[in-house]
MMTF fields as JSON, N, C-alpha, C and O atoms, coordinates in Angstrom:
{
  "mmtfVersion": "1.0.0",
  "mmtfProducer": "UNKNOWN",
  "numBonds": 191,
  "numAtoms": 192,
  "numGroups": 48,
  "numChains": 1,
  "numModels": 1,
  "chainsPerModel": [1],
  "groupsPerChain": [48],
  "chainIdList": ["A"],
  "bondAtomList": [4, 2, 8, 6, 12, 10, 16, 14, 20, 18, 24, 22, 28, 26, 32, 30, 36, 34, 40, 38, 44, 42, 48, 46, 52, 50, 56, 54, 60, 58, 64, 62, 68, 66, 72, 70, 76, 74, 80, 78, 84, 82, 88, 86, 92, 90, 96, 94, 100, 98, 104, 102, 108, 106, 112, 110, 116, 114, 120, 118, 124, 122, 128, 126, 132, 130, 136, 134, 140, 138, 144, 142, 148, 146, 152, 150, 156, 154, 160, 158, 164, 162, 168, 166, 172, 170, 176, 174, 180, 178, 184, 182, 188, 186],
  "bondOrderList": [1, 1, 1, 1, 1, 1, 1, 1, 1, 1, 1, 1, 1, 1, 1, 1, 1, 1, 1, 1, 1, 1, 1, 1, 1, 1, 1, 1, 1, 1, 1, 1, 1, 1, 1, 1, 1, 1, 1, 1, 1, 1, 1, 1, 1, 1, 1],
  "groupList": [{"groupName": "MET", "atomNameList": ["N", "CA", "C", "O"], "elementList": ["N", "C", "C", "O"], "formalChargeList": [0, 0, 0, 0], "bondAtomList": [1, 0, 2, 1, 3, 2], "bondOrderList": [1, 1, 2], "singleLetterCode": "M", "chemCompType": "L-PEPTIDE LINKING"}, {"groupName": "ILE", "atomNameList": ["N", "CA", "C", "O"], "elementList": ["N", "C", "C", "O"], "formalChargeList": [0, 0, 0, 0], "bondAtomList": [1, 0, 2, 1, 3, 2], "bondOrderList": [1, 1, 2], "singleLetterCode": "I", "chemCompType": "L-PEPTIDE LINKING"}, {"groupName": "ASP", "atomNameList": ["N", "CA", "C", "O"], "elementList": ["N", "C", "C", "O"], "formalChargeList": [0, 0, 0, 0], "bondAtomList": [1, 0, 2, 1, 3, 2], "bondOrderList": [1, 1, 2], "singleLetterCode": "D", "chemCompType": "L-PEPTIDE LINKING"}, {"groupName": "PHE", "atomNameList": ["N", "CA", "C", "O"], "elementList": ["N", "C", "C", "O"], "formalChargeList": [0, 0, 0, 0], "bondAtomList": [1, 0, 2, 1, 3, 2], "bondOrderList": [1, 1, 2], "singleLetterCode": "F", "chemCompType": "L-PEPTIDE LINKING"}, {"groupName": "ALA", "atomNameList": ["N", "CA", "C", "O"], "elementList": ["N", "C", "C", "O"], "formalChargeList": [0, 0, 0, 0], "bondAtomList": [1, 0, 2, 1, 3, 2], "bondOrderList": [1, 1, 2], "singleLetterCode": "A", "chemCompType": "L-PEPTIDE LINKING"}, {"groupName": "TRP", "atomNameList": ["N", "CA", "C", "O"], "elementList": ["N", "C", "C", "O"], "formalChargeList": [0, 0, 0, 0], "bondAtomList": [1, 0, 2, 1, 3, 2], "bondOrderList": [1, 1, 2], "singleLetterCode": "W", "chemCompType": "L-PEPTIDE LINKING"}, {"groupName": "LYS", "atomNameList": ["N", "CA", "C", "O"], "elementList": ["N", "C", "C", "O"], "formalChargeList": [0, 0, 0, 0], "bondAtomList": [1, 0, 2, 1, 3, 2], "bondOrderList": [1, 1, 2], "singleLetterCode": "K", "chemCompType": "L-PEPTIDE LINKING"}, {"groupName": "LEU", "atomNameList": ["N", "CA", "C", "O"], "elementList": ["N", "C", "C", "O"], "formalChargeList": [0, 0, 0, 0], "bondAtomList": [1, 0, 2, 1, 3, 2], "bondOrderList": [1, 1, 2], "singleLetterCode": "L", "chemCompType": "L-PEPTIDE LINKING"}, {"groupName": "SER", "atomNameList": ["N", "CA", "C", "O"], "elementList": ["N", "C", "C", "O"], "formalChargeList": [0, 0, 0, 0], "bondAtomList": [1, 0, 2, 1, 3, 2], "bondOrderList": [1, 1, 2], "singleLetterCode": "S", "chemCompType": "L-PEPTIDE LINKING"}, {"groupName": "GLN", "atomNameList": ["N", "CA", "C", "O"], "elementList": ["N", "C", "C", "O"], "formalChargeList": [0, 0, 0, 0], "bondAtomList": [1, 0, 2, 1, 3, 2], "bondOrderList": [1, 1, 2], "singleLetterCode": "Q", "chemCompType": "L-PEPTIDE LINKING"}, {"groupName": "THR", "atomNameList": ["N", "CA", "C", "O"], "elementList": ["N", "C", "C", "O"], "formalChargeList": [0, 0, 0, 0], "bondAtomList": [1, 0, 2, 1, 3, 2], "bondOrderList": [1, 1, 2], "singleLetterCode": "T", "chemCompType": "L-PEPTIDE LINKING"}, {"groupName": "GLY", "atomNameList": ["N", "CA", "C", "O"], "elementList": ["N", "C", "C", "O"], "formalChargeList": [0, 0, 0, 0], "bondAtomList": [1, 0, 2, 1, 3, 2], "bondOrderList": [1, 1, 2], "singleLetterCode": "G", "chemCompType": "PEPTIDE LINKING"}, {"groupName": "ASN", "atomNameList": ["N", "CA", "C", "O"], "elementList": ["N", "C", "C", "O"], "formalChargeList": [0, 0, 0, 0], "bondAtomList": [1, 0, 2, 1, 3, 2], "bondOrderList": [1, 1, 2], "singleLetterCode": "N", "chemCompType": "L-PEPTIDE LINKING"}, {"groupName": "GLU", "atomNameList": ["N", "CA", "C", "O"], "elementList": ["N", "C", "C", "O"], "formalChargeList": [0, 0, 0, 0], "bondAtomList": [1, 0, 2, 1, 3, 2], "bondOrderList": [1, 1, 2], "singleLetterCode": "E", "chemCompType": "L-PEPTIDE LINKING"}, {"groupName": "TYR", "atomNameList": ["N", "CA", "C", "O"], "elementList": ["N", "C", "C", "O"], "formalChargeList": [0, 0, 0, 0], "bondAtomList": [1, 0, 2, 1, 3, 2], "bondOrderList": [1, 1, 2], "singleLetterCode": "Y", "chemCompType": "L-PEPTIDE LINKING"}, {"groupName": "PRO", "atomNameList": ["N", "CA", "C", "O"], "elementList": ["N", "C", "C", "O"], "formalChargeList": [0, 0, 0, 0], "bondAtomList": [1, 0, 2, 1, 3, 2], "bondOrderList": [1, 1, 2], "singleLetterCode": "P", "chemCompType": "L-PEPTIDE LINKING"}],
  "groupTypeList": [0, 1, 2, 3, 4, 5, 6, 7, 3, 8, 9, 10, 11, 12, 1, 13, 10, 14, 7, 7, 7, 6, 13, 7, 13, 12, 2, 15, 12, 9, 15, 13, 8, 2, 12, 8, 1, 13, 15, 8, 13, 7, 15, 1, 2, 10, 6, 0],
  "groupIdList": [1, 2, 3, 4, 5, 6, 7, 8, 9, 10, 11, 12, 13, 14, 15, 16, 17, 18, 19, 20, 21, 22, 23, 24, 25, 26, 27, 28, 29, 30, 31, 32, 33, 34, 35, 36, 37, 38, 39, 40, 41, 42, 43, 44, 45, 46, 47, 48],
  "secStructList": [7, 2, 2, 2, 2, 2, 2, 2, 2, 2, 2, 2, 7, 7, 2, 2, 2, 2, 2, 2, 2, 2, 2, 2, 2, 2, 7, 6, 6, 1, 7, 6, 6, 7, 7, 1, 1, 7, 4, 4, 4, 1, 7, 7, 7, 7, 7, 7],
  "xCoordList": [-3.174, -2.349, -2.115, -2.067, -1.97, -1.751, -2.972, -2.838, -4.157, -5.38, -5.465, -5.87, -5.079, -5.105, -4.103, -4.411, -2.894, -1.872, -2.342, -2.124, -2.987, -3.483, -4.587, -4.602, -5.501, -6.597, -6.053, -6.504, -5.087, -4.492, -3.781, -3.916, -3.025, -2.332, -3.318, -3.128, -4.367, -5.319, -6.061, -6.496, -6.206, -6.891, -5.965, -6.409, -4.673, -3.76, -2.765, -2.318, -2.411, -1.385, 0.013, 0.938, 0.179, 1.465, 2.433, 2.149, 3.587, 4.551, 5.16, 5.496, 5.306, 5.846, 4.893, 5.336, 3.613, 2.632, 2.721, 2.6, 2.931, 3.088, 4.33, 4.291, 5.421, 6.648, 6.46, 6.991, 5.717, 5.391, 4.57, 4.815, 3.61, 2.785, 3.65, 3.481, 4.574, 5.452, 6.357, 6.633, 6.818, 7.657, 6.866, 7.382, 5.625, 4.777, 4.48, 4.438, 4.275, 3.991, 5.192, 5.022, 6.391, 7.599, 8.196, 9.143, 7.685, 8.227, 7.518, 6.37, 8.183, 7.53, 7.32, 6.533, 7.988, 7.85, 6.689, 6.344, 6.083, 4.968, 3.68, 3.238, 3.062, 1.775, 0.696, 0.696, -0.212, -1.263, -2.209, -2.651, -2.526, -3.498, -2.816, -3.081, -1.951, -1.274, -2.106, -2.138, -2.772, -3.66, -3.034, -3.757, -1.699, -1.057, -1.251, -1.211, -1.458, -1.688, -3.031, -3.25, -3.904, -5.193, -5.013, -4.263, -5.672, -5.552, -5.895, -5.345, -6.784, -7.161, -6.036, -6.066, -5.037, -3.923, -2.782, -1.874, -2.804, -1.726, -1.898, -2.989, -0.824, -0.916, -0.941, -0.2, -1.782, -1.894, -1.593, -2.284, -0.548, -0.166, -0.888, -0.54, -1.883, -2.669, -2.229, -2.839, -1.184, -0.676, 0.314, 1.412, -0.079, 0.802, 1.048, 1.769],
  "yCoordList": [-2.562, -2.475, -1.015, -0.676, -0.162, 1.259, 1.859, 2.661, 1.47, 1.984, 1.569, 2.357, 0.329, -0.141, 0.628, 1.018, 0.847, 1.581, 3.002, 3.52, 3.636, 5.003, 5.016, 5.88, 4.06, 4.013, 3.799, 4.442, 2.902, 2.642, 3.885, 4.227, 4.565, 5.779, 6.867, 7.539, 7.043, 8.115, 7.868, 8.816, 6.607, 6.293, 6.334, 6.64, 6.027, 5.925, 7.073, 7.421, 7.666, 8.704, 8.149, 8.904, 6.852, 6.196, 6.549, 6.291, 7.143, 7.581, 6.403, 6.539, 5.253, 4.083, 3.608, 3.139, 3.726, 3.366, 4.329, 3.915, 5.613, 6.608, 6.308, 6.399, 5.956, 5.632, 4.383, 4.31, 3.408, 2.229, 2.621, 2.127, 3.497, 3.978, 4.609, 4.309, 5.482, 6.139, 5.135, 5.274, 4.132, 3.1, 2.308, 1.993, 1.991, 1.262, 2.101, 1.573, 3.401, 4.281, 4.409, 4.546, 4.365, 4.573, 3.296, 3.369, 2.133, 0.863, 0.434, -0.005, 0.552, 0.187, -1.316, -1.732, -2.137, -3.589, -4.132, -5.308, -3.29, -3.709, -3.717, -2.66, -4.887, -4.902, -4.205, -4.278, -3.537, -2.758, -3.645, -3.255, -4.825, -5.687, -6.925, -8.039, -6.744, -7.85, -8.287, -7.605, -9.416, -9.891, -11.019, -11.846, -11.071, -12.156, -12.04, -13.052, -10.833, -10.628, -9.929, -8.833, -10.569, -9.956, -8.907, -9.145, -7.763, -6.735, -7.249, -6.762, -8.214, -8.738, -9.56, -9.826, -9.968, -10.755, -9.888, -10.403, -8.598, -7.718, -7.284, -6.886, -7.359, -6.864, -5.344, -4.706, -4.767, -3.314, -2.908, -3.31, -2.101, -1.598, -0.279, 0.731, -0.282, 0.93, 1.674, 2.678, 1.198, 1.867, 2.939, 2.635, 4.195, 5.286, 6.216, 7.203],
  "zCoordList": [-6.338, -5.146, -4.764, -3.582, -5.763, -5.488, -4.8, -3.876, -5.249, -4.621, -3.153, -2.299, -2.872, -1.487, -0.632, 0.494, -1.173, -0.419, -0.133, 0.962, -1.115, -0.893, 0.167, 1.043, 0.082, 1.051, 2.46, 3.408, 2.593, 3.897, 4.416, 5.591, 3.557, 3.981, 4.381, 5.395, 3.593, 3.889, 5.203, 5.857, 5.589, 6.841, 8.051, 9.158, 7.853, 8.987, 9.076, 10.169, 7.932, 7.929, 8.141, 8.438, 7.995, 8.223, 7.103, 5.933, 7.452, 6.452, 5.692, 4.516, 6.344, 5.653, 4.556, 3.507, 4.794, 3.772, 2.598, 1.445, 2.882, 1.822, 0.988, -0.239, 1.641, 0.916, 0.059, -1.05, 0.555, -0.235, -1.456, -2.556, -1.268, -2.367, -3.451, -4.633, -3.057, -4.022, -4.72, -5.912, -3.995, -4.597, -5.637, -6.709, -5.319, -6.262, -7.5, -8.611, -7.317, -8.448, -9.382, -10.593, -8.833, -9.625, -10.186, -10.969, -9.822, -10.291, -11.572, -11.518, -12.727, -13.99, -14.14, -14.99, -13.352, -13.448, -12.634, -12.752, -11.812, -10.962, -11.778, -12.227, -11.981, -12.69, -11.867, -10.638, -12.546, -11.877, -11.081, -10.0, -11.591, -10.916, -10.35, -10.803, -9.377, -8.717, -7.523, -6.499, -7.654, -6.597, -5.787, -5.232, -5.707, -4.99, -3.479, -2.78, -2.965, -1.535, -1.36, -1.876, -0.64, -0.351, 0.742, 1.688, 0.646, 1.685, 3.076, 4.064, 3.169, 4.482, 5.108, 6.309, 4.307, 4.818, 5.334, 5.986, 5.062, 5.469, 6.916, 7.322, 7.693, 9.066, 9.072, 8.324, 9.903, 9.993, 11.425, 12.361, 11.577, 12.891, 13.11, 12.497, 13.972, 14.207, 15.456, 15.825, 16.108, 17.309, 16.889, 16.422, 17.058, 16.642, 17.791, 17.643]
}
């Protein structure tokens, strides 16, 4: 999930995505391989 958040941030520059990335990095309870949400299912707001 962290890799996906980084890829999304690097492509969009969205600060909310960056904050999500940092939250995921700092949460020790978050498993590294959480596949409950597929990246294709996430809505992406590309209007900036």
